[in-house]
C-alpha positions as CSV (number, residue, x, y, z in Angstrom):
1,M,14.3,-6.9,-11.2
2,R,11.2,-4.7,-11.1
3,W,8.4,-5.7,-8.9
4,V,5.5,-4.2,-7.0
5,E,4.0,-5.0,-3.6
6,M,0.3,-4.3,-3.7
7,I,-1.9,-3.6,-0.7
8,T,-5.5,-3.6,-1.9
9,V,-8.0,-2.2,0.6
10,R,-11.8,-2.4,1.0
11,L,-13.1,-0.3,3.9
12,A,-15.5,-1.9,6.3
13,A,-19.1,-0.6,6.0
14,S,-18.8,1.0,9.4
15,T,-15.6,2.9,8.6
16,D,-15.9,6.6,8.2
17,C,-14.4,7.6,4.8
18,A,-13.0,10.7,6.4
19,E,-11.1,8.6,8.9
20,A,-9.7,6.5,6.0
21,Q,-8.6,9.6,4.1
22,R,-6.8,10.9,7.1
23,L,-5.0,7.5,7.5
24,F,-3.9,7.4,3.9
25,S,-2.8,11.1,4.1
26,D,-0.7,10.2,7.2
27,I,0.8,7.3,5.4
28,R,1.7,9.5,2.4
29,K,3.3,12.2,4.7
30,N,5.3,9.7,6.7
31,I,6.6,7.9,3.6
32,D,7.4,11.2,1.8
33,A,9.4,12.3,4.9
34,D,11.4,9.1,4.9
35,E,14.8,9.7,3.2
36,D,15.2,6.1,2.1
37,K,14.0,6.3,-1.5
38,R,14.6,2.6,-2.5
39,V,10.9,2.2,-2.9
40,H,8.4,4.4,-4.9
41,V,5.0,4.5,-3.2
42,V,1.8,5.3,-5.0
43,I,-1.6,5.5,-3.3
44,Y,-4.8,5.0,-5.4
45,R,-8.4,5.6,-4.6
46,G,-11.1,3.6,-6.4
47,S,-12.9,5.5,-9.1
48,M,-16.2,3.6,-8.7
49,L,-16.3,3.0,-4.9
50,E,-15.2,5.4,-2.3
51,S,-14.3,2.5,0.0
52,D,-11.7,1.0,-2.3
53,W,-8.0,2.0,-2.0
54,A,-4.7,0.6,-3.1
55,I,-1.1,1.2,-2.1
56,H,1.6,0.2,-4.6
57,L,5.2,-0.1,-3.4
58,H,7.4,-0.2,-6.5
59,H,10.8,-1.9,-6.1
60,D,13.8,-2.3,-8.4
61,T,16.2,-4.9,-7.0
62,V,19.0,-7.1,-8.2
63,G,17.2,-10.4,-7.4
64,C,13.8,-11.8,-6.9
65,P,11.8,-10.6,-3.9
66,S,12.2,-12.9,-0.8
67,G,8.7,-12.0,0.4
68,R,6.7,-9.1,1.7
69,T,8.8,-6.1,2.9
70,W,8.8,-4.7,6.4
71,L,7.1,-1.5,5.0
72,G,4.4,-3.5,3.3
73,I,3.7,-5.7,6.3
74,T,3.5,-2.6,8.6
75,L,1.2,-0.7,6.3
76,A,-1.1,-3.7,5.8
77,D,-1.3,-4.4,9.6
78,E,-2.1,-0.8,10.3
79,I,-4.9,-0.7,7.7
80,R,-6.3,-4.1,8.8
81,R,-7.8,-2.3,11.8
82,I,-10.4,-0.6,9.6
83,A,-10.6,-2.6,6.4
84,L,-10.2,-5.9,4.5
85,V,-6.7,-6.1,3.1
86,D,-5.1,-8.2,0.3
87,H,-1.3,-8.0,0.3
88,S,0.5,-9.5,-2.7
89,I,3.7,-9.3,-4.7
90,W,3.8,-9.0,-8.5
91,I,6.9,-9.4,-10.6
92,E,7.3,-7.6,-13.9
93,E,7.3,-10.0,-16.8
94,T,10.0,-9.2,-19.3
């Protein structure tokens, strides 16, 4: 089953965009360094607003997801320090 865990981010008005870019860059480096490739991670930046970001964790598993993953929860909690976060799971419709 293919599904995606989405972490949608809207930076707080007081958040320095450079700080956010460093955070997302660190996330990307740490995930890329992880040898466990069971999840494909894509980070997006909003085209209209500099303060909008999204992290998509793409999964392909045998069964339905049982909930949010440890990776997703950890990333959402870290980002919550500087932004509003929506963390959801979407299952591919076949």
